[in-house]
PQR file of N, CA, C, O and H, with PARSE charges and radii, in Angstrom:
ATOM      1  N   MET A   1     -12.380   1.873 -36.281 -0.4000 1.5000
ATOM      2  CA  MET A   1     -10.978   2.187 -35.265 -0.0000 2.0000
ATOM      3  C   MET A   1     -10.879   0.798 -34.946  0.5500 1.7000
ATOM      4  O   MET A   1     -11.893   0.136 -35.170 -0.5500 1.4000
ATOM      5  N   THR A   2      -9.346  -0.113 -34.219 -0.4000 1.5000
ATOM      6  CA  THR A   2      -9.162  -1.202 -33.857 -0.0000 2.0000
ATOM      7  C   THR A   2      -9.277  -0.868 -32.766  0.5500 1.7000
ATOM      8  O   THR A   2      -9.579   0.259 -32.374 -0.5500 1.4000
ATOM      9  H   THR A   2      -8.523   0.425 -34.038  0.4000 1.0000
ATOM     10  N   LYS A   3      -9.011  -1.972 -32.030 -0.4000 1.5000
ATOM     11  CA  LYS A   3      -8.790  -1.313 -30.558 -0.0000 2.0000
ATOM     12  C   LYS A   3      -7.245  -2.500 -30.211  0.5500 1.7000
ATOM     13  O   LYS A   3      -6.974  -3.499 -30.878 -0.5500 1.4000
ATOM     14  H   LYS A   3      -8.766  -2.887 -32.349  0.4000 1.0000
ATOM     15  N   PHE A   4      -6.635  -2.091 -29.266 -0.4000 1.5000
ATOM     16  CA  PHE A   4      -5.420  -2.765 -29.032 -0.0000 2.0000
ATOM     17  C   PHE A   4      -4.961  -2.808 -27.485  0.5500 1.7000
ATOM     18  O   PHE A   4      -5.753  -2.430 -26.621 -0.5500 1.4000
ATOM     19  H   PHE A   4      -6.855  -1.280 -28.724  0.4000 1.0000
ATOM     20  N   SER A   5      -3.877  -3.200 -27.200 -0.4000 1.5000
ATOM     21  CA  SER A   5      -3.989  -3.028 -25.566 -0.0000 2.0000
ATOM     22  C   SER A   5      -2.275  -3.279 -25.591  0.5500 1.7000
ATOM     23  O   SER A   5      -1.971  -4.413 -25.960 -0.5500 1.4000
ATOM     24  H   SER A   5      -3.234  -3.508 -27.901  0.4000 1.0000
ATOM     25  N   THR A   6      -1.491  -2.663 -25.357 -0.4000 1.5000
ATOM     26  CA  THR A   6       0.373  -2.180 -25.280 -0.0000 2.0000
ATOM     27  C   THR A   6       0.575  -3.151 -24.264  0.5500 1.7000
ATOM     28  O   THR A   6      -0.189  -3.475 -23.355 -0.5500 1.4000
ATOM     29  H   THR A   6      -1.738  -1.742 -25.057  0.4000 1.0000
ATOM     30  N   VAL A   7       2.079  -3.707 -24.633 -0.4000 1.5000
ATOM     31  CA  VAL A   7       2.344  -4.239 -23.354 -0.0000 2.0000
ATOM     32  C   VAL A   7       2.467  -4.124 -22.145  0.5500 1.7000
ATOM     33  O   VAL A   7       2.418  -5.025 -21.308 -0.5500 1.4000
ATOM     34  H   VAL A   7       2.700  -3.444 -25.371  0.4000 1.0000
ATOM     35  N   LEU A   8       2.688  -2.638 -21.930 -0.4000 1.5000
ATOM     36  CA  LEU A   8       2.331  -2.726 -20.543 -0.0000 2.0000
ATOM     37  C   LEU A   8       0.816  -2.361 -20.059  0.5500 1.7000
ATOM     38  O   LEU A   8       0.703  -1.596 -19.102 -0.5500 1.4000
ATOM     39  H   LEU A   8       2.728  -1.906 -22.610  0.4000 1.0000
ATOM     40  N   ASN A   9       0.441  -2.529 -20.263 -0.4000 1.5000
ATOM     41  CA  ASN A   9      -0.949  -2.702 -20.314 -0.0000 2.0000
ATOM     42  C   ASN A   9      -1.401  -3.685 -19.744  0.5500 1.7000
ATOM     43  O   ASN A   9      -1.963  -3.851 -18.662 -0.5500 1.4000
ATOM     44  H   ASN A   9       0.533  -3.150 -21.041  0.4000 1.0000
ATOM     45  N   GLN A  10      -1.017  -4.546 -20.833 -0.4000 1.5000
ATOM     46  CA  GLN A  10      -0.876  -6.144 -20.734 -0.0000 2.0000
ATOM     47  C   GLN A  10      -0.428  -6.744 -19.199  0.5500 1.7000
ATOM     48  O   GLN A  10      -1.024  -7.562 -18.497 -0.5500 1.4000
ATOM     49  H   GLN A  10      -0.561  -4.411 -21.713  0.4000 1.0000
ATOM     50  N   LEU A  11       0.386  -6.284 -19.041 -0.4000 1.5000
ATOM     51  CA  LEU A  11       1.637  -6.983 -17.477 -0.0000 2.0000
ATOM     52  C   LEU A  11       1.089  -6.320 -16.386  0.5500 1.7000
ATOM     53  O   LEU A  11       1.231  -6.873 -15.296 -0.5500 1.4000
ATOM     54  H   LEU A  11       0.869  -5.620 -19.611  0.4000 1.0000
ATOM     55  N   LEU A  12       0.242  -4.811 -16.446 -0.4000 1.5000
ATOM     56  CA  LEU A  12      -0.587  -4.809 -15.553 -0.0000 2.0000
ATOM     57  C   LEU A  12      -2.011  -5.436 -14.634  0.5500 1.7000
ATOM     58  O   LEU A  12      -2.593  -5.525 -13.553 -0.5500 1.4000
ATOM     59  H   LEU A  12       0.127  -4.362 -17.332  0.4000 1.0000
ATOM     60  N   GLN A  13      -1.974  -5.758 -16.085 -0.4000 1.5000
ATOM     61  CA  GLN A  13      -3.375  -6.588 -16.104 -0.0000 2.0000
ATOM     62  C   GLN A  13      -3.068  -7.624 -15.524  0.5500 1.7000
ATOM     63  O   GLN A  13      -4.062  -8.102 -14.977 -0.5500 1.4000
ATOM     64  H   GLN A  13      -1.501  -5.686 -16.963  0.4000 1.0000
ATOM     65  N   PHE A  14      -2.006  -8.319 -15.344 -0.4000 1.5000
ATOM     66  CA  PHE A  14      -1.079  -9.345 -14.463 -0.0000 2.0000
ATOM     67  C   PHE A  14      -1.558  -8.994 -13.324  0.5500 1.7000
ATOM     68  O   PHE A  14      -2.111  -9.897 -12.696 -0.5500 1.4000
ATOM     69  H   PHE A  14      -1.198  -7.931 -15.788  0.4000 1.0000
ATOM     70  N   LEU A  15      -1.526  -8.006 -12.869 -0.4000 1.5000
ATOM     71  CA  LEU A  15      -0.984  -7.535 -11.220 -0.0000 2.0000
ATOM     72  C   LEU A  15      -2.721  -7.605 -10.583  0.5500 1.7000
ATOM     73  O   LEU A  15      -3.692  -7.094 -11.143 -0.5500 1.4000
ATOM     74  H   LEU A  15      -1.077  -7.273 -13.379  0.4000 1.0000
ATOM     75  N   PRO A  16      -2.737  -8.512  -9.070 -0.5600 1.5000
ATOM     76  CA  PRO A  16      -3.696  -7.910  -8.680  0.2800 2.0000
ATOM     77  C   PRO A  16      -4.512  -6.321  -7.781  0.5500 1.7000
ATOM     78  O   PRO A  16      -4.212  -5.700  -6.762 -0.5500 1.4000
ATOM     79  N   GLN A  17      -5.468  -6.198  -8.673 -0.4000 1.5000
ATOM     80  CA  GLN A  17      -5.222  -4.548  -8.197 -0.0000 2.0000
ATOM     81  C   GLN A  17      -5.806  -4.584  -6.832  0.5500 1.7000
ATOM     82  O   GLN A  17      -5.195  -3.831  -6.075 -0.5500 1.4000
ATOM     83  H   GLN A  17      -5.712  -6.702  -9.501  0.4000 1.0000
ATOM     84  N   GLN A  18      -7.291  -5.539  -5.992 -0.4000 1.5000
ATOM     85  CA  GLN A  18      -7.530  -4.966  -5.120 -0.0000 2.0000
ATOM     86  C   GLN A  18      -5.717  -5.581  -3.932  0.5500 1.7000
ATOM     87  O   GLN A  18      -5.215  -4.904  -3.036 -0.5500 1.4000
ATOM     88  H   GLN A  18      -7.787  -6.151  -6.608  0.4000 1.0000
ATOM     89  N   GLU A  19      -5.401  -6.465  -4.244 -0.4000 1.5000
ATOM     90  CA  GLU A  19      -4.073  -7.133  -3.374 -0.0000 2.0000
ATOM     91  C   GLU A  19      -3.494  -6.368  -3.530  0.5500 1.7000
ATOM     92  O   GLU A  19      -2.566  -6.677  -2.782 -0.5500 1.4000
ATOM     93  H   GLU A  19      -5.809  -7.015  -4.972  0.4000 1.0000
ATOM     94  N   PHE A  20      -3.116  -5.127  -4.114 -0.4000 1.5000
ATOM     95  CA  PHE A  20      -1.934  -3.766  -4.337 -0.0000 2.0000
ATOM     96  C   PHE A  20      -2.706  -2.806  -4.116  0.5500 1.7000
ATOM     97  O   PHE A  20      -2.132  -1.805  -4.544 -0.5500 1.4000
ATOM     98  H   PHE A  20      -3.870  -4.876  -4.722  0.4000 1.0000
ATOM     99  N   GLU A  21      -3.829  -2.494  -3.627 -0.4000 1.5000
ATOM    100  CA  GLU A  21      -4.700  -1.897  -3.003 -0.0000 2.0000
ATOM    101  C   GLU A  21      -4.379  -1.632  -1.382  0.5500 1.7000
ATOM    102  O   GLU A  21      -4.124  -0.619  -0.729 -0.5500 1.4000
ATOM    103  H   GLU A  21      -4.296  -3.307  -3.280  0.4000 1.0000
ATOM    104  N   ARG A  22      -4.512  -2.973  -1.080 -0.4000 1.5000
ATOM    105  CA  ARG A  22      -4.760  -3.425  -0.162 -0.0000 2.0000
ATOM    106  C   ARG A  22      -3.277  -3.104   0.764  0.5500 1.7000
ATOM    107  O   ARG A  22      -3.014  -2.787   1.924 -0.5500 1.4000
ATOM    108  H   ARG A  22      -4.719  -3.795  -1.610  0.4000 1.0000
ATOM    109  N   SER A  23      -2.466  -3.413  -0.581 -0.4000 1.5000
ATOM    110  CA  SER A  23      -0.991  -3.416   0.619 -0.0000 2.0000
ATOM    111  C   SER A  23      -0.708  -1.827   0.767  0.5500 1.7000
ATOM    112  O   SER A  23      -0.225  -1.414   1.822 -0.5500 1.4000
ATOM    113  H   SER A  23      -2.680  -3.670  -1.523  0.4000 1.0000
ATOM    114  N   ILE A  24      -0.939  -1.145  -0.042 -0.4000 1.5000
ATOM    115  CA  ILE A  24      -0.740   0.455   0.046 -0.0000 2.0000
ATOM    116  C   ILE A  24      -1.301   0.700   0.838  0.5500 1.7000
ATOM    117  O   ILE A  24      -0.587   1.145   1.737 -0.5500 1.4000
ATOM    118  H   ILE A  24      -1.331  -1.480  -0.899  0.4000 1.0000
ATOM    119  N   LYS A  25      -2.732   0.663   1.184 -0.4000 1.5000
ATOM    120  CA  LYS A  25      -3.774   0.730   2.561 -0.0000 2.0000
ATOM    121  C   LYS A  25      -2.829   0.136   3.971  0.5500 1.7000
ATOM    122  O   LYS A  25      -2.936   0.328   5.183 -0.5500 1.4000
ATOM    123  H   LYS A  25      -3.312   0.302   0.453  0.4000 1.0000
ATOM    124  N   LYS A  26      -2.015  -0.550   3.240 -0.4000 1.5000
ATOM    125  CA  LYS A  26      -1.115  -1.505   4.992 -0.0000 2.0000
ATOM    126  C   LYS A  26      -0.157  -0.905   5.339  0.5500 1.7000
ATOM    127  O   LYS A  26       0.224  -0.499   6.436 -0.5500 1.4000
ATOM    128  H   LYS A  26      -1.928  -0.706   2.256  0.4000 1.0000
ATOM    129  N   PHE A  27       0.258  -0.854   4.293 -0.4000 1.5000
ATOM    130  CA  PHE A  27       1.988   0.393   4.395 -0.0000 2.0000
ATOM    131  C   PHE A  27       1.634   1.767   4.413  0.5500 1.7000
ATOM    132  O   PHE A  27       2.596   2.513   4.594 -0.5500 1.4000
ATOM    133  H   PHE A  27      -0.052  -1.184   3.402  0.4000 1.0000
ATOM    134  N   LYS A  28       0.383   2.387   4.260 -0.4000 1.5000
ATOM    135  CA  LYS A  28       0.136   3.729   4.051 -0.0000 2.0000
ATOM    136  C   LYS A  28       1.314   4.210   3.525  0.5500 1.7000
ATOM    137  O   LYS A  28       2.080   4.842   4.252 -0.5500 1.4000
ATOM    138  H   LYS A  28      -0.398   1.780   4.113  0.4000 1.0000
ATOM    139  N   SER A  29       1.578   3.998   2.334 -0.4000 1.5000
ATOM    140  CA  SER A  29       2.939   4.278   1.150 -0.0000 2.0000
ATOM    141  C   SER A  29       2.410   5.441   0.482  0.5500 1.7000
ATOM    142  O   SER A  29       2.974   6.287  -0.212 -0.5500 1.4000
ATOM    143  H   SER A  29       0.956   3.485   1.743  0.4000 1.0000
ATOM    144  N   ASP A  30       1.486   5.337   0.755 -0.4000 1.5000
ATOM    145  CA  ASP A  30       0.903   7.090   0.012 -0.0000 2.0000
ATOM    146  C   ASP A  30       0.342   8.540   0.954  0.5500 1.7000
ATOM    147  O   ASP A  30      -0.011   9.671   0.620 -0.5500 1.4000
ATOM    148  H   ASP A  30       1.028   4.649   1.319  0.4000 1.0000
ATOM    149  N   ARG A  31       0.477   7.835   2.254 -0.4000 1.5000
ATOM    150  CA  ARG A  31       0.486   8.848   3.300 -0.0000 2.0000
ATOM    151  C   ARG A  31       0.997  10.148   2.529  0.5500 1.7000
ATOM    152  O   ARG A  31       0.000  10.804   2.227 -0.5500 1.4000
ATOM    153  H   ARG A  31       0.764   6.916   2.525  0.4000 1.0000
ATOM    154  N   TYR A  32       1.831  10.596   2.218 -0.4000 1.5000
ATOM    155  CA  TYR A  32       2.483  12.169   2.407 -0.0000 2.0000
ATOM    156  C   TYR A  32       2.716  12.451   1.231  0.5500 1.7000
ATOM    157  O   TYR A  32       3.760  13.056   0.989 -0.5500 1.4000
ATOM    158  H   TYR A  32       2.641  10.063   2.464  0.4000 1.0000
ATOM    159  N   VAL A  33       1.622  12.023  -0.081 -0.4000 1.5000
ATOM    160  CA  VAL A  33       2.089  11.540  -1.151 -0.0000 2.0000
ATOM    161  C   VAL A  33       1.672  13.185  -1.559  0.5500 1.7000
ATOM    162  O   VAL A  33       0.995  13.716  -0.680 -0.5500 1.4000
ATOM    163  H   VAL A  33       0.773  11.532   0.115  0.4000 1.0000
ATOM    164  N   LYS A  34       1.922  13.911  -2.551 -0.4000 1.5000
ATOM    165  CA  LYS A  34       1.748  14.577  -3.279 -0.0000 2.0000
ATOM    166  C   LYS A  34       1.450  14.994  -4.478  0.5500 1.7000
ATOM    167  O   LYS A  34       0.743  15.960  -4.766 -0.5500 1.4000
ATOM    168  H   LYS A  34       2.472  13.480  -3.265  0.4000 1.0000
ATOM    169  N   TYR A  35       2.253  13.911  -5.529 -0.4000 1.5000
ATOM    170  CA  TYR A  35       2.575  14.117  -6.795 -0.0000 2.0000
ATOM    171  C   TYR A  35       2.553  12.664  -7.343  0.5500 1.7000
ATOM    172  O   TYR A  35       1.656  12.253  -8.079 -0.5500 1.4000
ATOM    173  H   TYR A  35       2.827  13.126  -5.295  0.4000 1.0000
ATOM    174  N   LEU A  36       3.658  11.881  -6.908 -0.4000 1.5000
ATOM    175  CA  LEU A  36       3.820  10.653  -7.511 -0.0000 2.0000
ATOM    176  C   LEU A  36       3.515   9.256  -6.980  0.5500 1.7000
ATOM    177  O   LEU A  36       4.330   8.374  -6.712 -0.5500 1.4000
ATOM    178  H   LEU A  36       4.387  12.215  -6.310  0.4000 1.0000
ATOM    179  N   THR A  37       1.612   9.208  -6.835 -0.4000 1.5000
ATOM    180  CA  THR A  37       1.081   7.702  -5.755 -0.0000 2.0000
ATOM    181  C   THR A  37       2.732   6.794  -6.545  0.5500 1.7000
ATOM    182  O   THR A  37       3.520   6.959  -7.477 -0.5500 1.4000
ATOM    183  H   THR A  37       0.949   9.925  -7.052  0.4000 1.0000
ATOM    184  N   THR A  38       2.462   5.791  -5.348 -0.4000 1.5000
ATOM    185  CA  THR A  38       2.698   3.986  -5.281 -0.0000 2.0000
ATOM    186  C   THR A  38       2.905   3.261  -6.387  0.5500 1.7000
ATOM    187  O   THR A  38       3.827   2.562  -6.805 -0.5500 1.4000
ATOM    188  H   THR A  38       1.822   5.658  -4.592  0.4000 1.0000
ATOM    189  N   LYS A  39       0.985   3.839  -7.083 -0.4000 1.5000
ATOM    190  CA  LYS A  39       1.290   2.877  -8.714 -0.0000 2.0000
ATOM    191  C   LYS A  39       1.758   3.471  -9.662  0.5500 1.7000
ATOM    192  O   LYS A  39       2.273   2.856 -10.596 -0.5500 1.4000
ATOM    193  H   LYS A  39       0.236   4.407  -6.744  0.4000 1.0000
ATOM    194  N   ALA A  40       1.665   5.028  -9.617 -0.4000 1.5000
ATOM    195  CA  ALA A  40       2.064   5.562 -10.750 -0.0000 2.0000
ATOM    196  C   ALA A  40       3.925   5.341 -10.501  0.5500 1.7000
ATOM    197  O   ALA A  40       4.639   5.441 -11.499 -0.5500 1.4000
ATOM    198  H   ALA A  40       1.246   5.527  -8.858  0.4000 1.0000
ATOM    199  N   PHE A  41       4.371   5.137  -9.546 -0.4000 1.5000
ATOM    200  CA  PHE A  41       6.237   5.113  -9.632 -0.0000 2.0000
ATOM    201  C   PHE A  41       6.337   3.814  -9.900  0.5500 1.7000
ATOM    202  O   PHE A  41       7.239   3.311 -10.570 -0.5500 1.4000
ATOM    203  H   PHE A  41       3.792   5.056  -8.736  0.4000 1.0000
ATOM    204  N   PHE A  42       5.049   2.992  -9.182 -0.4000 1.5000
ATOM    205  CA  PHE A  42       5.430   0.858 -10.105 -0.0000 2.0000
ATOM    206  C   PHE A  42       4.990   0.551 -11.327  0.5500 1.7000
ATOM    207  O   PHE A  42       5.130  -0.556 -11.848 -0.5500 1.4000
ATOM    208  H   PHE A  42       4.316   3.400  -8.638  0.4000 1.0000
ATOM    209  N   VAL A  43       4.121   2.084 -12.131 -0.4000 1.5000
ATOM    210  CA  VAL A  43       3.836   1.351 -14.089 -0.0000 2.0000
ATOM    211  C   VAL A  43       5.569   2.124 -14.136  0.5500 1.7000
ATOM    212  O   VAL A  43       6.422   1.533 -14.798 -0.5500 1.4000
ATOM    213  H   VAL A  43       4.007   2.983 -11.708  0.4000 1.0000
ATOM    214  N   VAL A  44       6.000   3.618 -13.290 -0.4000 1.5000
ATOM    215  CA  VAL A  44       6.920   4.014 -14.268 -0.0000 2.0000
ATOM    216  C   VAL A  44       8.378   3.239 -14.304  0.5500 1.7000
ATOM    217  O   VAL A  44       9.237   3.215 -15.186 -0.5500 1.4000
ATOM    218  H   VAL A  44       5.307   4.098 -12.752  0.4000 1.0000
ATOM    219  N   HIS A  45       8.323   2.601 -12.977 -0.4000 1.5000
ATOM    220  CA  HIS A  45       9.367   0.951 -12.873 -0.0000 2.0000
ATOM    221  C   HIS A  45       9.517   0.279 -13.934  0.5500 1.7000
ATOM    222  O   HIS A  45      10.463   0.012 -14.675 -0.5500 1.4000
ATOM    223  H   HIS A  45       7.625   2.620 -12.261  0.4000 1.0000
ATOM    224  N   LEU A  46       8.062  -0.033 -13.877 -0.4000 1.5000
ATOM    225  CA  LEU A  46       7.514  -0.730 -14.796 -0.0000 2.0000
ATOM    226  C   LEU A  46       8.231  -0.596 -16.582  0.5500 1.7000
ATOM    227  O   LEU A  46       8.822  -1.263 -17.431 -0.5500 1.4000
ATOM    228  H   LEU A  46       7.294   0.184 -13.276  0.4000 1.0000
ATOM    229  N   TYR A  47       7.783   0.467 -16.385 -0.4000 1.5000
ATOM    230  CA  TYR A  47       8.002   1.609 -18.006 -0.0000 2.0000
ATOM    231  C   TYR A  47       9.370   1.157 -18.402  0.5500 1.7000
ATOM    232  O   TYR A  47       9.510   0.390 -19.355 -0.5500 1.4000
ATOM    233  H   TYR A  47       7.303   1.009 -15.695  0.4000 1.0000
ATOM    234  N   SER A  48      10.672   1.727 -17.510 -0.4000 1.5000
ATOM    235  CA  SER A  48      11.302   1.939 -17.311 -0.0000 2.0000
ATOM    236  C   SER A  48      12.366   0.599 -17.640  0.5500 1.7000
ATOM    237  O   SER A  48      13.367   0.847 -18.314 -0.5500 1.4000
ATOM    238  H   SER A  48      10.557   2.350 -16.736  0.4000 1.0000
ATOM    239  N   GLN A  49      12.155  -0.689 -17.201 -0.4000 1.5000
ATOM    240  CA  GLN A  49      12.309  -1.985 -16.968 -0.0000 2.0000
ATOM    241  C   GLN A  49      12.276  -2.374 -18.344  0.5500 1.7000
ATOM    242  O   GLN A  49      13.337  -2.779 -18.820 -0.5500 1.4000
ATOM    243  H   GLN A  49      11.342  -0.891 -16.654  0.4000 1.0000
ATOM    244  N   ILE A  50      10.878  -2.313 -19.354 -0.4000 1.5000
ATOM    245  CA  ILE A  50      10.589  -2.877 -20.736 -0.0000 2.0000
ATOM    246  C   ILE A  50      11.124  -2.001 -21.455  0.5500 1.7000
ATOM    247  O   ILE A  50      11.591  -2.901 -22.154 -0.5500 1.4000
ATOM    248  H   ILE A  50      10.016  -1.985 -18.968  0.4000 1.0000
ATOM    249  N   ARG A  51      11.564  -0.931 -22.031 -0.4000 1.5000
ATOM    250  CA  ARG A  51      12.059   0.062 -22.266 -0.0000 2.0000
ATOM    251  C   ARG A  51      13.562  -0.285 -22.128  0.5500 1.7000
ATOM    252  O   ARG A  51      13.926  -0.886 -23.139 -0.5500 1.4000
ATOM    253  H   ARG A  51      11.185  -0.200 -21.463  0.4000 1.0000
ATOM    254  N   LYS A  52      14.261  -0.169 -21.503 -0.4000 1.5000
ATOM    255  CA  LYS A  52      15.567  -0.530 -21.297 -0.0000 2.0000
ATOM    256  C   LYS A  52      15.934   0.771 -20.801  0.5500 1.7000
ATOM    257  O   LYS A  52      17.124   0.999 -20.587 -0.5500 1.4000
ATOM    258  H   LYS A  52      13.966   0.318 -20.681  0.4000 1.0000
ATOM    259  N   LYS A  53      14.958   1.757 -20.569 -0.4000 1.5000
ATOM    260  CA  LYS A  53      16.034   2.829 -19.972 -0.0000 2.0000
ATOM    261  C   LYS A  53      17.041   3.012 -18.665  0.5500 1.7000
ATOM    262  O   LYS A  53      16.722   2.653 -17.532 -0.5500 1.4000
ATOM    263  H   LYS A  53      13.991   1.572 -20.743  0.4000 1.0000
ATOM    264  N   ASP A  54      18.269   3.611 -18.997 -0.4000 1.5000
ATOM    265  CA  ASP A  54      19.327   3.843 -18.064 -0.0000 2.0000
ATOM    266  C   ASP A  54      19.608   4.924 -17.365  0.5500 1.7000
ATOM    267  O   ASP A  54      20.807   4.996 -17.097 -0.5500 1.4000
ATOM    268  H   ASP A  54      18.527   3.903 -19.917  0.4000 1.0000
ATOM    269  N   SER A  55      18.891   5.894 -16.921 -0.4000 1.5000
ATOM    270  CA  SER A  55      19.273   7.127 -16.201 -0.0000 2.0000
ATOM    271  C   SER A  55      17.707   7.731 -16.463  0.5500 1.7000
ATOM    272  O   SER A  55      16.892   7.394 -17.322 -0.5500 1.4000
ATOM    273  H   SER A  55      17.917   5.836 -17.138  0.4000 1.0000
ATOM    274  N   LEU A  56      17.598   8.760 -15.383 -0.4000 1.5000
ATOM    275  CA  LEU A  56      16.558   9.646 -14.873 -0.0000 2.0000
ATOM    276  C   LEU A  56      16.231  10.574 -15.871  0.5500 1.7000
ATOM    277  O   LEU A  56      15.034  10.852 -15.944 -0.5500 1.4000
ATOM    278  H   LEU A  56      18.260   9.034 -14.685  0.4000 1.0000
ATOM    279  N   ARG A  57      16.996  11.126 -16.663 -0.4000 1.5000
ATOM    280  CA  ARG A  57      16.560  11.852 -18.005 -0.0000 2.0000
ATOM    281  C   ARG A  57      15.790  10.925 -19.384  0.5500 1.7000
ATOM    282  O   ARG A  57      14.858  11.109 -20.167 -0.5500 1.4000
ATOM    283  H   ARG A  57      17.968  10.900 -16.604  0.4000 1.0000
ATOM    284  N   ASP A  58      16.768   9.909 -19.122 -0.4000 1.5000
ATOM    285  CA  ASP A  58      16.107   8.636 -20.160 -0.0000 2.0000
ATOM    286  C   ASP A  58      14.646   8.143 -19.944  0.5500 1.7000
ATOM    287  O   ASP A  58      14.051   7.824 -20.974 -0.5500 1.4000
ATOM    288  H   ASP A  58      17.525   9.760 -18.486  0.4000 1.0000
ATOM    289  N   ILE A  59      14.052   8.045 -18.898 -0.4000 1.5000
ATOM    290  CA  ILE A  59      12.876   7.832 -18.237 -0.0000 2.0000
ATOM    291  C   ILE A  59      11.933   8.970 -18.279  0.5500 1.7000
ATOM    292  O   ILE A  59      10.749   8.634 -18.267 -0.5500 1.4000
ATOM    293  H   ILE A  59      14.535   8.304 -18.062  0.4000 1.0000
ATOM    294  N   ALA A  60      12.240  10.556 -18.337 -0.4000 1.5000
ATOM    295  CA  ALA A  60      11.945  11.117 -18.209 -0.0000 2.0000
ATOM    296  C   ALA A  60      11.557  11.954 -19.541  0.5500 1.7000
ATOM    297  O   ALA A  60      10.508  12.598 -19.565 -0.5500 1.4000
ATOM    298  H   ALA A  60      13.202  10.830 -18.347  0.4000 1.0000
ATOM    299  N   CYS A  61      12.271  11.929 -20.437 -0.4000 1.5000
ATOM    300  CA  CYS A  61      11.839  11.910 -21.572 -0.0000 2.0000
ATOM    301  C   CYS A  61      10.686  11.428 -22.567  0.5500 1.7000
ATOM    302  O   CYS A  61       9.854  12.052 -23.226 -0.5500 1.4000
ATOM    303  H   CYS A  61      13.123  11.406 -20.417  0.4000 1.0000
ATOM    304  N   GLY A  62      11.002   9.904 -22.394 -0.4000 1.5000
ATOM    305  CA  GLY A  62      10.223   8.946 -23.001 -0.0000 2.0000
ATOM    306  C   GLY A  62       8.942   9.246 -22.247  0.5500 1.7000
ATOM    307  O   GLY A  62       7.898   9.064 -22.873 -0.5500 1.4000
ATOM    308  H   GLY A  62      11.678   9.397 -21.858  0.4000 1.0000
ATOM    309  N   LEU A  63       8.884   9.567 -21.321 -0.4000 1.5000
ATOM    310  CA  LEU A  63       7.628   9.251 -20.538 -0.0000 2.0000
ATOM    311  C   LEU A  63       6.880  10.691 -21.098  0.5500 1.7000
ATOM    312  O   LEU A  63       5.652  10.751 -21.036 -0.5500 1.4000
ATOM    313  H   LEU A  63       9.732   9.715 -20.813  0.4000 1.0000
ATOM    314  N   GLU A  64       7.759  11.996 -21.717 -0.4000 1.5000
ATOM    315  CA  GLU A  64       7.081  13.826 -22.138 -0.0000 2.0000
ATOM    316  C   GLU A  64       6.835  12.542 -23.207  0.5500 1.7000
ATOM    317  O   GLU A  64       5.997  11.696 -22.894 -0.5500 1.4000
ATOM    318  H   GLU A  64       8.757  11.947 -21.768  0.4000 1.0000
ATOM    319  N   GLN A  65       7.476  12.430 -24.299 -0.4000 1.5000
ATOM    320  CA  GLN A  65       6.685  11.790 -25.411 -0.0000 2.0000
ATOM    321  C   GLN A  65       5.508  11.490 -25.811  0.5500 1.7000
ATOM    322  O   GLN A  65       4.931  11.835 -26.843 -0.5500 1.4000
ATOM    323  H   GLN A  65       8.156  13.117 -24.553  0.4000 1.0000
ATOM    324  N   HIS A  66       5.001  10.522 -24.559 -0.4000 1.5000
ATOM    325  CA  HIS A  66       4.047  10.243 -24.605 -0.0000 2.0000
ATOM    326  C   HIS A  66       2.732  10.464 -24.002  0.5500 1.7000
ATOM    327  O   HIS A  66       1.662   9.861 -24.076 -0.5500 1.4000
ATOM    328  H   HIS A  66       5.470  10.242 -23.722  0.4000 1.0000
ATOM    329  N   GLN A  67       3.159  11.579 -23.340 -0.4000 1.5000
ATOM    330  CA  GLN A  67       2.568  11.786 -22.556 -0.0000 2.0000
ATOM    331  C   GLN A  67       0.864  12.217 -23.435  0.5500 1.7000
ATOM    332  O   GLN A  67      -0.218  11.925 -22.927 -0.5500 1.4000
ATOM    333  H   GLN A  67       4.029  12.069 -23.280  0.4000 1.0000
ATOM    334  N   SER A  68       1.006  12.904 -24.725 -0.4000 1.5000
ATOM    335  CA  SER A  68      -0.170  13.548 -25.743 -0.0000 2.0000
ATOM    336  C   SER A  68      -1.341  12.282 -25.674  0.5500 1.7000
ATOM    337  O   SER A  68      -2.565  12.229 -25.789 -0.5500 1.4000
ATOM    338  H   SER A  68       1.886  13.142 -25.137  0.4000 1.0000
ATOM    339  N   LYS A  69      -0.249  11.314 -25.421 -0.4000 1.5000
ATOM    340  CA  LYS A  69      -1.108  10.052 -25.595 -0.0000 2.0000
ATOM    341  C   LYS A  69      -2.006   9.185 -24.282  0.5500 1.7000
ATOM    342  O   LYS A  69      -2.573   8.103 -24.435 -0.5500 1.4000
ATOM    343  H   LYS A  69       0.746  11.357 -25.328  0.4000 1.0000
ATOM    344  N   TRP A  70      -1.966   9.744 -23.386 -0.4000 1.5000
ATOM    345  CA  TRP A  70      -2.488   9.705 -22.029 -0.0000 2.0000
ATOM    346  C   TRP A  70      -3.479  10.516 -21.857  0.5500 1.7000
ATOM    347  O   TRP A  70      -4.028  10.596 -20.758 -0.5500 1.4000
ATOM    348  H   TRP A  70      -1.505  10.623 -23.261  0.4000 1.0000
TER
END
């Protein structure tokens, strides 16, 4: 089995995880979150930029297609 890294995963590796988590705690951006955390929201926006999605429906349908792979 060949292991590979997706473009999205490669871009996320450039993000300094500790600094990102520190900023989330500093600004308390996940304080009242029930479902979509700040990091997940960032990944969805990054995905939509990479795939050049224009609408919320495009983003939702694209993410639903890949849900079984997660």
